[in-house]
Gaussian input, Z-matrix of N, CA and C with variables (Angstrom, degrees):
# hf/3-21g

backbone

0 1
 N
 C     1     B1
 C     2     B2     1     A1
 N     3     B3     2     A2     1     D1
 C     4     B4     3     A3     2     D2
 C     5     B5     4     A4     3     D3
 N     6     B6     5     A5     4     D4
 C     7     B7     6     A6     5     D5
 C     8     B8     7     A7     6     D6
 N     9     B9     8     A8     7     D7
 C    10    B10     9     A9     8     D8
 C    11    B11    10    A10     9     D9
 N    12    B12    11    A11    10    D10
 C    13    B13    12    A12    11    D11
 C    14    B14    13    A13    12    D12
 N    15    B15    14    A14    13    D13
 C    16    B16    15    A15    14    D14
 C    17    B17    16    A16    15    D15
 N    18    B18    17    A17    16    D16
 C    19    B19    18    A18    17    D17
 C    20    B20    19    A19    18    D18
 N    21    B21    20    A20    19    D19
 C    22    B22    21    A21    20    D20
 C    23    B23    22    A22    21    D21
 N    24    B24    23    A23    22    D22
 C    25    B25    24    A24    23    D23
 C    26    B26    25    A25    24    D24
 N    27    B27    26    A26    25    D25
 C    28    B28    27    A27    26    D26
 C    29    B29    28    A28    27    D27
 N    30    B30    29    A29    28    D28
 C    31    B31    30    A30    29    D29
 C    32    B32    31    A31    30    D30
 N    33    B33    32    A32    31    D31
 C    34    B34    33    A33    32    D32
 C    35    B35    34    A34    33    D33
 N    36    B36    35    A35    34    D34
 C    37    B37    36    A36    35    D35
 C    38    B38    37    A37    36    D36
 N    39    B39    38    A38    37    D37
 C    40    B40    39    A39    38    D38
 C    41    B41    40    A40    39    D39
 N    42    B42    41    A41    40    D40
 C    43    B43    42    A42    41    D41
 C    44    B44    43    A43    42    D42
 N    45    B45    44    A44    43    D43
 C    46    B46    45    A45    44    D44
 C    47    B47    46    A46    45    D45
 N    48    B48    47    A47    46    D46
 C    49    B49    48    A48    47    D47
 C    50    B50    49    A49    48    D48
 N    51    B51    50    A50    49    D49
 C    52    B52    51    A51    50    D50
 C    53    B53    52    A52    51    D51
 N    54    B54    53    A53    52    D52
 C    55    B55    54    A54    53    D53
 C    56    B56    55    A55    54    D54
 N    57    B57    56    A56    55    D55
 C    58    B58    57    A57    56    D56
 C    59    B59    58    A58    57    D57
 N    60    B60    59    A59    58    D58
 C    61    B61    60    A60    59    D59
 C    62    B62    61    A61    60    D60
 N    63    B63    62    A62    61    D61
 C    64    B64    63    A63    62    D62
 C    65    B65    64    A64    63    D63
 N    66    B66    65    A65    64    D64
 C    67    B67    66    A66    65    D65
 C    68    B68    67    A67    66    D66
 N    69    B69    68    A68    67    D67
 C    70    B70    69    A69    68    D68
 C    71    B71    70    A70    69    D69
 N    72    B72    71    A71    70    D70
 C    73    B73    72    A72    71    D71
 C    74    B74    73    A73    72    D72
 N    75    B75    74    A74    73    D73
 C    76    B76    75    A75    74    D74
 C    77    B77    76    A76    75    D75
 N    78    B78    77    A77    76    D76
 C    79    B79    78    A78    77    D77
 C    80    B80    79    A79    78    D78
 N    81    B81    80    A80    79    D79
 C    82    B82    81    A81    80    D80
 C    83    B83    82    A82    81    D81
 N    84    B84    83    A83    82    D82
 C    85    B85    84    A84    83    D83
 C    86    B86    85    A85    84    D84
 N    87    B87    86    A86    85    D85
 C    88    B88    87    A87    86    D86
 C    89    B89    88    A88    87    D87
 N    90    B90    89    A89    88    D88
 C    91    B91    90    A90    89    D89
 C    92    B92    91    A91    90    D90
 N    93    B93    92    A92    91    D91
 C    94    B94    93    A93    92    D92
 C    95    B95    94    A94    93    D93
 N    96    B96    95    A95    94    D94
 C    97    B97    96    A96    95    D95
 C    98    B98    97    A97    96    D96
 N    99    B99    98    A98    97    D97
 C   100   B100    99    A99    98    D98
 C   101   B101   100   A100    99    D99
 N   102   B102   101   A101   100   D100
 C   103   B103   102   A102   101   D101
 C   104   B104   103   A103   102   D102
 N   105   B105   104   A104   103   D103
 C   106   B106   105   A105   104   D104
 C   107   B107   106   A106   105   D105
 N   108   B108   107   A107   106   D106
 C   109   B109   108   A108   107   D107
 C   110   B110   109   A109   108   D108
 N   111   B111   110   A110   109   D109
 C   112   B112   111   A111   110   D110
 C   113   B113   112   A112   111   D111
 N   114   B114   113   A113   112   D112
 C   115   B115   114   A114   113   D113
 C   116   B116   115   A115   114   D114
 N   117   B117   116   A116   115   D115
 C   118   B118   117   A117   116   D116
 C   119   B119   118   A118   117   D117
 N   120   B120   119   A119   118   D118
 C   121   B121   120   A120   119   D119
 C   122   B122   121   A121   120   D120
 N   123   B123   122   A122   121   D121
 C   124   B124   123   A123   122   D122
 C   125   B125   124   A124   123   D123
 N   126   B126   125   A125   124   D124
 C   127   B127   126   A126   125   D125
 C   128   B128   127   A127   126   D126
 N   129   B129   128   A128   127   D127
 C   130   B130   129   A129   128   D128
 C   131   B131   130   A130   129   D129
 N   132   B132   131   A131   130   D130
 C   133   B133   132   A132   131   D131
 C   134   B134   133   A133   132   D132
 N   135   B135   134   A134   133   D133
 C   136   B136   135   A135   134   D134
 C   137   B137   136   A136   135   D135
 N   138   B138   137   A137   136   D136
 C   139   B139   138   A138   137   D137
 C   140   B140   139   A139   138   D138
 N   141   B141   140   A140   139   D139
 C   142   B142   141   A141   140   D140
 C   143   B143   142   A142   141   D141
 N   144   B144   143   A143   142   D142
 C   145   B145   144   A144   143   D143
 C   146   B146   145   A145   144   D144
 N   147   B147   146   A146   145   D145
 C   148   B148   147   A147   146   D146
 C   149   B149   148   A148   147   D147
 N   150   B150   149   A149   148   D148
 C   151   B151   150   A150   149   D149
 C   152   B152   151   A151   150   D150
 N   153   B153   152   A152   151   D151
 C   154   B154   153   A153   152   D152
 C   155   B155   154   A154   153   D153
 N   156   B156   155   A155   154   D154
 C   157   B157   156   A156   155   D155
 C   158   B158   157   A157   156   D156
 N   159   B159   158   A158   157   D157
 C   160   B160   159   A159   158   D158
 C   161   B161   160   A160   159   D159
 N   162   B162   161   A161   160   D160
 C   163   B163   162   A162   161   D161
 C   164   B164   163   A163   162   D162
 N   165   B165   164   A164   163   D163
 C   166   B166   165   A165   164   D164
 C   167   B167   166   A166   165   D165
 N   168   B168   167   A167   166   D166
 C   169   B169   168   A168   167   D167
 C   170   B170   169   A169   168   D168
 N   171   B171   170   A170   169   D169
 C   172   B172   171   A171   170   D170
 C   173   B173   172   A172   171   D171
 N   174   B174   173   A173   172   D172
 C   175   B175   174   A174   173   D173
 C   176   B176   175   A175   174   D174
 N   177   B177   176   A176   175   D175
 C   178   B178   177   A177   176   D176
 C   179   B179   178   A178   177   D177
 N   180   B180   179   A179   178   D178
 C   181   B181   180   A180   179   D179
 C   182   B182   181   A181   180   D180
 N   183   B183   182   A182   181   D181
 C   184   B184   183   A183   182   D182
 C   185   B185   184   A184   183   D183
 N   186   B186   185   A185   184   D184
 C   187   B187   186   A186   185   D185
 C   188   B188   187   A187   186   D186
 N   189   B189   188   A188   187   D187
 C   190   B190   189   A189   188   D188
 C   191   B191   190   A190   189   D189
 N   192   B192   191   A191   190   D190
 C   193   B193   192   A192   191   D191
 C   194   B194   193   A193   192   D192
 N   195   B195   194   A194   193   D193
 C   196   B196   195   A195   194   D194
 C   197   B197   196   A196   195   D195
 N   198   B198   197   A197   196   D196
 C   199   B199   198   A198   197   D197
 C   200   B200   199   A199   198   D198
 N   201   B201   200   A200   199   D199
 C   202   B202   201   A201   200   D200
 C   203   B203   202   A202   201   D201
 N   204   B204   203   A203   202   D202
 C   205   B205   204   A204   203   D203
 C   206   B206   205   A205   204   D204
 N   207   B207   206   A206   205   D205
 C   208   B208   207   A207   206   D206
 C   209   B209   208   A208   207   D207
 N   210   B210   209   A209   208   D208
 C   211   B211   210   A210   209   D209
 C   212   B212   211   A211   210   D210

   B1=1.4364
   B2=1.5147
   B3=1.3062
   B4=1.4525
   B5=1.5255
   B6=1.2992
   B7=1.4741
   B8=1.5304
   B9=1.3104
   B10=1.4620
   B11=1.5075
   B12=1.3306
   B13=1.4586
   B14=1.5193
   B15=1.3066
   B16=1.4638
   B17=1.5339
   B18=1.3194
   B19=1.4576
   B20=1.5185
   B21=1.3136
   B22=1.4473
   B23=1.5173
   B24=1.2975
   B25=1.4748
   B26=1.5131
   B27=1.3240
   B28=1.4617
   B29=1.5110
   B30=1.3016
   B31=1.4636
   B32=1.5286
   B33=1.2996
   B34=1.4658
   B35=1.5307
   B36=1.3028
   B37=1.4621
   B38=1.5267
   B39=1.3119
   B40=1.4487
   B41=1.5212
   B42=1.3227
   B43=1.4567
   B44=1.5175
   B45=1.3330
   B46=1.4521
   B47=1.5206
   B48=1.3315
   B49=1.4489
   B50=1.5262
   B51=1.3434
   B52=1.4690
   B53=1.5185
   B54=1.3255
   B55=1.4632
   B56=1.5222
   B57=1.3430
   B58=1.4579
   B59=1.5114
   B60=1.3197
   B61=1.4609
   B62=1.5284
   B63=1.3097
   B64=1.4614
   B65=1.5267
   B66=1.2992
   B67=1.4683
   B68=1.5201
   B69=1.3141
   B70=1.4726
   B71=1.5153
   B72=1.3255
   B73=1.4533
   B74=1.5139
   B75=1.3037
   B76=1.4634
   B77=1.5232
   B78=1.3332
   B79=1.4615
   B80=1.5229
   B81=1.3080
   B82=1.4499
   B83=1.5224
   B84=1.3186
   B85=1.4624
   B86=1.5187
   B87=1.3332
   B88=1.4552
   B89=1.5236
   B90=1.3188
   B91=1.4615
   B92=1.5222
   B93=1.3389
   B94=1.4669
   B95=1.5150
   B96=1.3309
   B97=1.4622
   B98=1.5340
   B99=1.3391
   B100=1.4453
   B101=1.5122
   B102=1.2951
   B103=1.4583
   B104=1.5213
   B105=1.3143
   B106=1.4632
   B107=1.5243
   B108=1.3029
   B109=1.4577
   B110=1.5241
   B111=1.2828
   B112=1.4592
   B113=1.5155
   B114=1.3347
   B115=1.4494
   B116=1.5346
   B117=1.3486
   B118=1.4644
   B119=1.5194
   B120=1.3267
   B121=1.4666
   B122=1.5282
   B123=1.3155
   B124=1.4596
   B125=1.5222
   B126=1.3179
   B127=1.4550
   B128=1.5161
   B129=1.3143
   B130=1.4667
   B131=1.5232
   B132=1.3324
   B133=1.4466
   B134=1.5199
   B135=1.3258
   B136=1.4637
   B137=1.5288
   B138=1.3311
   B139=1.4690
   B140=1.5225
   B141=1.3041
   B142=1.4744
   B143=1.5036
   B144=1.3421
   B145=1.4723
   B146=1.5318
   B147=1.3266
   B148=1.4478
   B149=1.5288
   B150=1.3314
   B151=1.4539
   B152=1.5208
   B153=1.3170
   B154=1.4531
   B155=1.5316
   B156=1.3327
   B157=1.4686
   B158=1.5212
   B159=1.3166
   B160=1.4608
   B161=1.5143
   B162=1.3202
   B163=1.4746
   B164=1.5230
   B165=1.3334
   B166=1.4578
   B167=1.5153
   B168=1.3249
   B169=1.4414
   B170=1.5158
   B171=1.3266
   B172=1.4660
   B173=1.5224
   B174=1.3153
   B175=1.4451
   B176=1.5189
   B177=1.3290
   B178=1.4524
   B179=1.5201
   B180=1.3271
   B181=1.4566
   B182=1.5284
   B183=1.3333
   B184=1.4624
   B185=1.5123
   B186=1.2885
   B187=1.4657
   B188=1.5053
   B189=1.2844
   B190=1.4701
   B191=1.5114
   B192=1.3448
   B193=1.4520
   B194=1.5266
   B195=1.3494
   B196=1.4675
   B197=1.5361
   B198=1.3100
   B199=1.4546
   B200=1.5306
   B201=1.3612
   B202=1.4557
   B203=1.5186
   B204=1.3179
   B205=1.4537
   B206=1.5153
   B207=1.3405
   B208=1.4702
   B209=1.5146
   B210=1.3059
   B211=1.4756
   B212=1.5030
   A1=107.78
   A2=116.59
   A3=120.59
   A4=110.42
   A5=116.76
   A6=121.38
   A7=109.30
   A8=115.17
   A9=120.64
   A10=115.69
   A11=118.35
   A12=119.51
   A13=113.85
   A14=117.79
   A15=121.36
   A16=110.35
   A17=115.61
   A18=120.08
   A19=109.29
   A20=116.18
   A21=120.90
   A22=108.73
   A23=116.05
   A24=121.07
   A25=112.19
   A26=115.51
   A27=120.62
   A28=110.64
   A29=117.46
   A30=122.42
   A31=111.87
   A32=116.27
   A33=121.38
   A34=111.50
   A35=116.53
   A36=122.47
   A37=111.23
   A38=115.96
   A39=121.53
   A40=112.87
   A41=115.29
   A42=122.85
   A43=106.74
   A44=116.75
   A45=121.21
   A46=109.06
   A47=117.44
   A48=122.58
   A49=107.56
   A50=116.19
   A51=121.58
   A52=108.06
   A53=116.60
   A54=122.46
   A55=108.02
   A56=116.22
   A57=118.39
   A58=110.50
   A59=115.67
   A60=120.74
   A61=112.80
   A62=118.64
   A63=120.59
   A64=109.65
   A65=116.18
   A66=119.29
   A67=112.05
   A68=118.64
   A69=121.14
   A70=109.19
   A71=116.44
   A72=120.59
   A73=111.54
   A74=117.06
   A75=123.27
   A76=108.28
   A77=117.13
   A78=120.32
   A79=112.44
   A80=118.04
   A81=121.70
   A82=111.23
   A83=116.86
   A84=121.02
   A85=110.57
   A86=116.07
   A87=123.06
   A88=107.86
   A89=116.79
   A90=121.01
   A91=108.26
   A92=116.46
   A93=119.59
   A94=113.05
   A95=118.07
   A96=119.81
   A97=111.90
   A98=114.61
   A99=120.64
   A100=113.61
   A101=115.63
   A102=121.44
   A103=113.13
   A104=114.71
   A105=121.47
   A106=108.12
   A107=115.83
   A108=120.13
   A109=108.10
   A110=117.49
   A111=120.22
   A112=111.69
   A113=117.55
   A114=121.48
   A115=112.48
   A116=118.54
   A117=120.64
   A118=110.79
   A119=115.13
   A120=121.56
   A121=109.71
   A122=116.11
   A123=120.47
   A124=110.84
   A125=116.60
   A126=121.36
   A127=113.24
   A128=115.37
   A129=121.50
   A130=110.35
   A131=115.15
   A132=121.58
   A133=109.67
   A134=116.79
   A135=120.59
   A136=111.14
   A137=114.58
   A138=121.95
   A139=106.25
   A140=115.82
   A141=121.66
   A142=107.63
   A143=116.82
   A144=121.61
   A145=108.98
   A146=115.43
   A147=121.52
   A148=107.22
   A149=115.70
   A150=122.20
   A151=109.23
   A152=116.57
   A153=121.40
   A154=111.34
   A155=117.52
   A156=120.10
   A157=115.15
   A158=119.18
   A159=120.65
   A160=111.47
   A161=114.39
   A162=122.15
   A163=107.70
   A164=116.65
   A165=122.11
   A166=109.17
   A167=115.39
   A168=121.65
   A169=106.82
   A170=117.37
   A171=122.16
   A172=109.29
   A173=117.18
   A174=122.08
   A175=106.49
   A176=116.73
   A177=121.42
   A178=111.30
   A179=116.56
   A180=120.77
   A181=110.18
   A182=115.59
   A183=125.77
   A184=114.50
   A185=121.25
   A186=121.95
   A187=112.63
   A188=123.56
   A189=124.73
   A190=111.19
   A191=118.97
   A192=123.62
   A193=108.55
   A194=119.38
   A195=120.23
   A196=112.07
   A197=116.25
   A198=122.47
   A199=108.31
   A200=118.27
   A201=118.76
   A202=111.67
   A203=116.58
   A204=122.21
   A205=106.50
   A206=117.32
   A207=120.65
   A208=108.73
   A209=115.97
   A210=120.55
   A211=111.02
   D1=128.66
   D2=178.07
   D3=-89.45
   D4=161.28
   D5=179.93
   D6=-59.81
   D7=138.15
   D8=177.81
   D9=85.01
   D10=1.31
   D11=-179.23
   D12=-107.22
   D13=8.34
   D14=179.93
   D15=-69.17
   D16=148.36
   D17=176.92
   D18=-105.94
   D19=145.60
   D20=179.65
   D21=-130.88
   D22=157.24
   D23=179.05
   D24=-95.50
   D25=169.94
   D26=175.39
   D27=-72.94
   D28=154.37
   D29=179.47
   D30=-70.48
   D31=154.38
   D32=-179.24
   D33=-70.61
   D34=157.42
   D35=177.79
   D36=-69.71
   D37=164.82
   D38=-177.82
   D39=-83.14
   D40=170.30
   D41=177.77
   D42=-126.90
   D43=121.81
   D44=-178.50
   D45=-130.00
   D46=138.93
   D47=174.13
   D48=-125.54
   D49=129.52
   D50=-178.15
   D51=-128.79
   D52=131.93
   D53=176.29
   D54=-127.50
   D55=129.97
   D56=174.27
   D57=-136.37
   D58=152.04
   D59=-171.44
   D60=-118.47
   D61=9.50
   D62=175.88
   D63=-99.27
   D64=164.46
   D65=-179.09
   D66=-80.50
   D67=-10.30
   D68=177.42
   D69=-76.68
   D70=131.65
   D71=-179.28
   D72=-100.38
   D73=146.28
   D74=177.60
   D75=-67.32
   D76=131.05
   D77=-178.39
   D78=-112.04
   D79=8.30
   D80=178.25
   D81=-84.16
   D82=-154.77
   D83=179.40
   D84=-128.72
   D85=155.48
   D86=176.92
   D87=-107.18
   D88=140.80
   D89=178.18
   D90=-135.00
   D91=117.91
   D92=-178.51
   D93=-140.69
   D94=11.88
   D95=-174.47
   D96=-65.82
   D97=159.53
   D98=-178.13
   D99=-78.95
   D100=175.13
   D101=-178.60
   D102=-84.04
   D103=175.91
   D104=-179.87
   D105=-127.20
   D106=141.01
   D107=173.52
   D108=-126.93
   D109=-179.65
   D110=177.15
   D111=-71.87
   D112=-14.73
   D113=-177.29
   D114=-99.19
   D115=-43.14
   D116=-176.96
   D117=-163.83
   D118=170.04
   D119=177.28
   D120=-92.94
   D121=154.49
   D122=174.27
   D123=-80.00
   D124=171.18
   D125=-177.88
   D126=-75.97
   D127=167.16
   D128=-179.85
   D129=-67.53
   D130=151.98
   D131=173.49
   D132=-103.06
   D133=167.27
   D134=-179.34
   D135=-134.04
   D136=147.97
   D137=172.09
   D138=-128.24
   D139=123.60
   D140=176.54
   D141=-106.42
   D142=120.57
   D143=-176.30
   D144=-118.78
   D145=126.12
   D146=174.98
   D147=-111.00
   D148=112.62
   D149=179.71
   D150=-104.75
   D151=-178.26
   D152=-178.01
   D153=-60.85
   D154=-44.56
   D155=-174.36
   D156=-115.82
   D157=-1.29
   D158=-177.07
   D159=-156.22
   D160=167.04
   D161=177.92
   D162=-127.75
   D163=142.53
   D164=178.09
   D165=-129.52
   D166=146.87
   D167=168.41
   D168=-124.96
   D169=113.88
   D170=178.21
   D171=-95.90
   D172=129.78
   D173=175.74
   D174=-110.89
   D175=117.37
   D176=-170.87
   D177=-118.29
   D178=111.45
   D179=174.04
   D180=-120.52
   D181=19.50
   D182=172.69
   D183=75.06
   D184=-8.98
   D185=-176.67
   D186=-122.95
   D187=119.93
   D188=-18.18
   D189=-83.67
   D190=-17.49
   D191=179.01
   D192=-163.63
   D193=163.81
   D194=179.73
   D195=-59.33
   D196=142.87
   D197=-179.16
   D198=-101.17
   D199=116.04
   D200=177.63
   D201=-83.07
   D202=138.64
   D203=174.94
   D204=-119.59
   D205=114.61
   D206=179.50
   D207=-78.10
   D208=129.90
   D209=-176.72
   D210=-109.50

């Protein structure tokens, strides 16, 4: 392998934890997917949400959208 020809992968997705104590729920979107390189994609990111009456774990690998898992 010559200098400058190494391949690298995309960076891993982020990890976010959100807790809220009001009855109003967030209506936006979460984005935590990993990066992309010419060699490979990075790993999925996660968002853990603790709401007043439920808990969610979103696993986001960008395709086609984050998958919510109700806990």
